[in-house]
MDAnalysis code that builds the backbone (N, CA, C; Angstrom):
import MDAnalysis as mda
import numpy as np

u = mda.Universe.empty(357, n_residues=119, atom_resindex=np.repeat(np.arange(119), 3), trajectory=True)
u.add_TopologyAttr("name", ["N", "CA", "C"] * 119)
u.add_TopologyAttr("resid", np.arange(1, 120))
u.add_TopologyAttr("resname", ["MET", "LEU", "VAL", "LYS", "ARG", "PHE", "ASP", "ASP", "ALA", "LYS", "PRO", "TYR", "GLU", "ALA", "PRO", "GLU", "HIS", "HIS", "GLY", "VAL", "VAL", "GLY", "LEU", "ARG", "LEU", "GLN", "GLY", "PHE", "GLU", "LYS", "GLY", "GLY", "PRO", "ALA", "ASN", "GLN", "TRP", "VAL", "GLY", "LEU", "SER", "GLN", "PHE", "LEU", "PRO", "GLY", "GLY", "GLY", "ALA", "GLY", "PRO", "ASP", "SER", "THR", "PRO", "PHE", "GLU", "LYS", "VAL", "TYR", "ILE", "VAL", "LEU", "ASP", "GLY", "GLU", "MET", "THR", "VAL", "MET", "ILE", "ASP", "GLY", "ARG", "GLU", "THR", "VAL", "LEU", "GLY", "LYS", "TYR", "ASP", "SER", "CYS", "THR", "ILE", "ALA", "PRO", "GLY", "GLU", "VAL", "ARG", "LYS", "ILE", "VAL", "ASN", "ARG", "ARG", "ASN", "ASP", "VAL", "CYS", "ILE", "MET", "LEU", "VAL", "VAL", "ILE", "PRO", "TYR", "PRO", "GLU", "GLY", "VAL", "ASN", "TRP", "GLU", "GLY", "VAL"])
u.atoms.positions = np.array([
    [0.625, -13.824, -19.794],
    [0.144, -14.006, -18.217],
    [0.805, -14.510, -17.493],
    [1.330, -13.123, -16.303],
    [1.755, -14.086, -14.506],
    [1.213, -14.045, -14.088],
    [0.596, -15.650, -13.475],
    [-0.011, -15.387, -12.137],
    [0.841, -16.029, -10.825],
    [0.431, -15.432, -10.217],
    [1.588, -15.389, -8.661],
    [0.819, -15.671, -8.212],
    [1.110, -16.885, -7.380],
    [-0.476, -17.882, -5.950],
    [0.363, -16.841, -5.185],
    [-0.892, -16.887, -3.965],
    [-0.898, -15.593, -2.893],
    [0.618, -16.838, -1.379],
    [0.494, -17.837, -1.577],
    [1.485, -18.360, -1.086],
    [3.184, -17.944, -1.434],
    [2.946, -17.661, -2.831],
    [4.407, -17.535, -3.161],
    [4.798, -15.781, -2.879],
    [3.773, -15.026, -2.422],
    [4.245, -13.749, -2.071],
    [4.999, -13.549, -1.027],
    [6.141, -12.255, -1.410],
    [7.320, -12.801, -0.870],
    [6.635, -11.202, 0.202],
    [7.204, -10.675, 1.772],
    [6.931, -10.207, 2.078],
    [7.791, -9.037, 2.157],
    [7.889, -7.780, 2.363],
    [8.558, -6.559, 2.243],
    [8.386, -5.477, 3.613],
    [9.554, -4.637, 3.314],
    [8.919, -3.927, 4.675],
    [9.233, -2.499, 3.734],
    [8.182, -1.642, 4.402],
    [8.097, -0.012, 4.150],
    [8.235, 0.550, 4.626],
    [9.183, 1.650, 4.469],
    [9.865, 2.490, 5.756],
    [8.816, 3.708, 6.326],
    [9.149, 3.643, 7.244],
    [8.103, 4.541, 8.257],
    [6.909, 3.980, 8.358],
    [7.004, 2.662, 8.280],
    [5.555, 0.932, 8.679],
    [5.466, 0.759, 9.802],
    [4.845, 0.822, 10.637],
    [5.295, 0.061, 12.025],
    [3.720, -0.602, 12.306],
    [3.640, -2.059, 12.993],
    [2.709, -2.793, 13.150],
    [2.253, -3.173, 11.562],
    [2.501, -3.676, 10.827],
    [2.283, -4.512, 9.454],
    [3.199, -5.439, 8.942],
    [2.384, -6.531, 8.267],
    [2.876, -7.430, 7.015],
    [2.694, -6.765, 5.890],
    [3.693, -6.599, 5.154],
    [3.729, -6.635, 3.595],
    [3.826, -7.363, 2.728],
    [2.775, -7.961, 1.841],
    [3.543, -9.026, 0.755],
    [3.307, -8.191, -0.905],
    [4.008, -8.106, -1.065],
    [4.030, -8.250, -2.803],
    [3.311, -9.036, -3.477],
    [2.300, -8.377, -3.861],
    [1.887, -9.489, -5.119],
    [1.957, -9.826, -6.649],
    [2.656, -8.351, -6.682],
    [2.583, -8.207, -8.230],
    [3.966, -7.377, -8.451],
    [4.577, -7.194, -9.082],
    [5.880, -6.454, -9.428],
    [7.185, -6.657, -9.449],
    [8.292, -6.170, -9.934],
    [9.320, -6.466, -9.696],
    [9.887, -7.968, -10.048],
    [9.510, -8.000, -11.226],
    [9.636, -9.328, -11.323],
    [9.393, -9.980, -12.983],
    [10.096, -10.700, -13.515],
    [10.485, -11.182, -15.164],
    [8.757, -11.465, -15.212],
    [8.147, -10.661, -16.334],
    [6.701, -10.915, -16.813],
    [5.863, -10.089, -16.190],
    [6.063, -9.629, -15.121],
    [5.118, -8.681, -14.491],
    [4.931, -7.681, -14.903],
    [3.695, -6.345, -13.820],
    [3.388, -5.280, -14.658],
    [4.259, -4.411, -14.586],
    [4.802, -3.386, -15.556],
    [5.459, -2.626, -16.495],
    [5.208, -1.503, -15.884],
    [4.300, -0.973, -15.511],
    [4.268, 0.524, -14.871],
    [4.157, 0.776, -13.388],
    [3.720, -0.892, -12.768],
    [3.577, -0.558, -11.303],
    [3.412, -1.324, -10.647],
    [3.289, -1.973, -9.604],
    [3.227, -2.951, -8.518],
    [2.272, -2.638, -7.344],
    [1.784, -3.933, -7.001],
    [0.648, -4.138, -6.124],
    [1.455, -4.783, -4.956],
    [0.669, -4.310, -3.624],
    [0.676, -4.837, -2.244],
    [-0.255, -5.203, -1.315],
    [0.048, -5.852, -0.398],
    [-1.255, -6.036, 0.131],
    [-0.536, -6.075, 1.690],
    [-0.995, -5.024, 2.313],
    [-0.806, -5.104, 3.438],
    [-1.548, -4.825, 4.665],
    [-0.991, -5.696, 5.968],
    [-2.047, -6.126, 6.727],
    [-1.454, -5.485, 7.863],
    [-2.304, -4.425, 8.515],
    [-2.283, -3.487, 9.214],
    [-3.145, -4.146, 10.899],
    [-1.731, -4.170, 12.027],
    [-2.644, -4.295, 13.328],
    [-3.201, -3.867, 13.729],
    [-3.866, -4.011, 14.809],
    [-4.551, -2.688, 15.389],
    [-3.347, -1.770, 16.026],
    [-3.281, -0.813, 15.848],
    [-2.239, 0.584, 15.834],
    [-1.473, 0.631, 15.291],
    [-1.882, -0.150, 14.055],
    [-0.119, -0.036, 13.172],
    [-0.949, 0.700, 12.417],
    [0.354, 1.664, 11.661],
    [0.172, 2.327, 10.615],
    [1.562, 2.728, 9.789],
    [1.587, 4.047, 9.070],
    [2.648, 4.284, 8.986],
    [2.522, 5.930, 8.533],
    [4.070, 6.740, 8.611],
    [3.934, 8.194, 8.307],
    [4.071, 8.771, 9.839],
    [3.875, 10.209, 9.763],
    [3.818, 11.071, 8.644],
    [4.836, 11.314, 7.638],
    [4.656, 10.898, 6.216],
    [5.529, 11.248, 5.069],
    [4.632, 11.379, 3.934],
    [6.152, 11.392, 2.531],
    [5.426, 11.909, 1.671],
    [6.140, 10.637, 0.310],
    [5.805, 10.699, -0.336],
    [6.891, 10.167, -1.220],
    [6.379, 10.631, -3.013],
    [7.393, 10.958, -3.813],
    [7.465, 11.650, -5.098],
    [6.391, 11.334, -6.318],
    [5.521, 10.037, -5.570],
    [4.991, 9.365, -6.784],
    [3.342, 9.002, -5.715],
    [2.365, 9.465, -6.626],
    [1.026, 8.783, -5.941],
    [0.991, 7.134, -5.765],
    [0.456, 7.260, -4.640],
    [-0.545, 6.129, -4.647],
    [-2.033, 5.849, -4.236],
    [-2.424, 4.016, -4.502],
    [-3.445, 3.867, -4.150],
    [-4.143, 3.011, -3.217],
    [-4.909, 3.370, -2.181],
    [-5.380, 2.479, -1.226],
    [-6.254, 2.280, -1.501],
    [-6.832, 0.731, -1.037],
    [-7.678, 0.020, -1.582],
    [-8.174, -0.542, 0.130],
    [-9.268, -0.379, 0.707],
    [-9.244, -1.325, 1.905],
    [-10.040, -2.589, 1.734],
    [-9.672, -3.598, 1.767],
    [-10.394, -4.868, 1.652],
    [-11.018, -5.419, 2.902],
    [-10.517, -5.102, 3.847],
    [-11.194, -5.402, 5.387],
    [-10.389, -4.685, 6.341],
    [-11.845, -4.044, 7.320],
    [-11.294, -3.065, 8.398],
    [-11.494, -2.126, 8.168],
    [-11.343, -0.954, 8.730],
    [-10.782, -0.086, 8.460],
    [-9.291, 0.797, 8.622],
    [-9.564, 1.849, 7.845],
    [-8.072, 2.819, 8.077],
    [-8.384, 3.888, 7.914],
    [-8.092, 4.964, 9.085],
    [-7.470, 6.311, 9.233],
    [-6.743, 7.042, 8.765],
    [-7.023, 7.925, 7.451],
    [-5.662, 8.792, 6.864],
    [-6.068, 9.596, 6.913],
    [-4.796, 10.537, 7.579],
    [-5.034, 11.826, 7.778],
    [-4.195, 12.505, 7.101],
    [-4.804, 13.689, 6.563],
    [-3.598, 14.637, 5.226],
    [-4.361, 16.228, 5.954],
    [-3.321, 16.931, 6.210],
    [-3.462, 18.261, 6.644],
    [-4.300, 18.648, 7.513],
    [-4.194, 17.759, 8.494],
    [-5.163, 17.645, 9.770],
    [-6.656, 17.098, 9.809],
    [-6.931, 17.005, 8.534],
    [-8.297, 16.244, 8.080],
    [-7.657, 14.599, 7.927],
    [-8.976, 14.173, 9.054],
    [-8.841, 12.870, 9.081],
    [-10.731, 12.080, 8.078],
    [-9.859, 10.619, 7.155],
    [-10.928, 9.872, 6.684],
    [-10.961, 8.699, 6.932],
    [-12.423, 8.085, 7.126],
    [-12.057, 6.971, 7.652],
    [-12.509, 5.676, 6.724],
    [-11.286, 5.268, 5.451],
    [-12.205, 4.558, 4.717],
    [-12.396, 2.723, 5.585],
    [-13.204, 2.624, 4.680],
    [-13.749, 1.065, 5.268],
    [-13.916, 0.204, 3.965],
    [-14.496, -0.805, 3.983],
    [-14.513, -2.174, 3.307],
    [-14.839, -1.552, 1.698],
    [-13.427, -1.894, 1.116],
    [-13.674, -1.369, -0.146],
    [-14.071, 0.022, -0.807],
    [-13.709, 1.066, 0.192],
    [-13.409, 2.149, 0.300],
    [-12.136, 2.373, -0.443],
    [-11.422, 2.893, -1.469],
    [-10.262, 4.145, -2.419],
    [-10.095, 5.429, -1.729],
    [-8.915, 5.130, -1.923],
    [-7.926, 7.031, -1.989],
    [-7.061, 6.737, -2.747],
    [-6.739, 8.237, -3.442],
    [-5.175, 8.452, -4.291],
    [-4.467, 8.723, -3.166],
    [-3.305, 8.923, -3.276],
    [-2.844, 9.874, -2.646],
    [-1.525, 10.839, -3.137],
    [-1.649, 11.822, -3.680],
    [-0.906, 12.638, -4.497],
    [0.996, 12.509, -4.379],
    [1.242, 12.709, -5.543],
    [2.526, 12.737, -4.888],
    [3.262, 13.730, -3.965],
    [4.119, 13.709, -3.359],
    [4.337, 15.101, -2.280],
    [3.288, 15.336, -0.774],
    [1.802, 14.711, -1.224],
    [1.119, 14.835, 0.139],
    [1.709, 14.375, 1.054],
    [1.896, 14.809, 2.298],
    [2.036, 14.253, 3.817],
    [0.744, 13.400, 4.153],
    [0.695, 12.431, 4.786],
    [-0.187, 11.540, 4.570],
    [0.413, 10.824, 5.990],
    [-0.392, 10.322, 6.781],
    [-0.443, 9.302, 7.836],
    [-1.468, 8.360, 8.144],
    [-0.978, 7.714, 8.409],
    [-2.102, 6.608, 8.285],
    [-2.097, 5.698, 9.879],
    [-3.615, 5.433, 10.452],
    [-3.789, 4.270, 11.536],
    [-4.620, 3.671, 11.768],
    [-4.476, 2.546, 12.128],
    [-6.037, 1.020, 12.163],
    [-6.261, 1.768, 13.133],
    [-6.897, 1.953, 13.709],
    [-7.660, 2.896, 15.233],
    [-8.579, 1.402, 15.832],
    [-8.794, 0.101, 15.172],
    [-10.225, -0.608, 15.374],
    [-9.155, -1.847, 16.205],
    [-9.443, -2.413, 16.758],
    [-8.758, -3.815, 17.228],
    [-9.104, -5.577, 16.726],
    [-9.293, -5.535, 15.255],
    [-8.827, -6.058, 14.511],
    [-7.987, -5.814, 13.072],
    [-7.593, -7.149, 12.425],
    [-6.787, -6.033, 11.352],
    [-7.035, -5.607, 9.847],
    [-6.527, -4.649, 9.269],
    [-7.113, -3.749, 8.355],
    [-6.399, -4.366, 7.018],
    [-6.899, -4.951, 5.913],
    [-6.411, -5.174, 5.654],
    [-6.513, -4.446, 3.714],
    [-5.418, -3.714, 3.045],
    [-5.393, -2.555, 2.214],
    [-4.760, -3.760, 1.415],
    [-5.043, -2.935, -0.005],
    [-4.218, -3.029, -1.339],
    [-3.387, -1.935, -1.855],
    [-2.262, -1.627, -2.261],
    [-1.359, -0.980, -2.715],
    [-1.191, -1.241, -3.670],
    [-1.636, 0.703, -4.820],
    [-0.680, 0.122, -5.843],
    [0.040, 1.176, -5.693],
    [1.206, 1.005, -6.561],
    [2.423, 2.240, -6.811],
    [3.337, 1.822, -7.935],
    [3.379, 2.999, -8.814],
    [4.184, 2.963, -9.507],
    [5.635, 2.985, -9.353],
    [6.010, 2.376, -10.231],
    [7.499, 2.219, -10.097],
    [8.331, 3.406, -10.099],
    [9.513, 3.329, -9.560],
    [10.128, 5.059, -9.718],
    [10.380, 5.032, -10.944],
    [10.227, 6.637, -11.291],
    [10.298, 7.293, -12.254],
    [12.005, 6.601, -12.987],
    [11.358, 6.766, -14.610],
    [12.675, 5.910, -15.273],
    [12.790, 4.238, -14.766],
    [12.125, 3.638, -14.205],
    [12.400, 2.396, -14.553],
    [11.041, 1.583, -14.913],
    [11.506, 1.061, -15.911],
    [10.843, 0.265, -16.112],
    [11.450, -1.470, -16.572],
    [10.179, -2.101, -15.750],
    [10.655, -3.678, -15.299],
    [9.671, -4.752, -16.263],
    [9.281, -4.018, -17.894],
    [8.851, -5.062, -18.702],
    [9.988, -5.854, -19.208],
    [9.716, -7.042, -19.060],
    [11.328, -8.092, -19.590],
    [12.162, -8.265, -19.073],
    [11.746, -7.677, -17.681],
    [13.023, -7.671, -16.660],
    [13.072, -9.286, -16.454],
])
């Protein structure tokens, strides 16, 4: 078991993101998960990402606040404990339209062909 304390989580910058602080909770470390990594994103009012896509799926889980997800001209608002899966290649844009911080867990697989088990 790998325990990682919140105080030890390191910040990271995600491409095409603005008004957000990301913390890597698990992943890319010896003894960590072998298939995916987990981030905690804290979006300020007006913060967001995209439009862009990735070649792998992503899972978003809203822990607090609201996040608007836009795909193919359709908007969906995710509230506390709502979640969604963004498919590989799916172009999405997200934005926090509220005046409070949106806190979101993000689960993303490692790049294809990379196995971090035992690193």
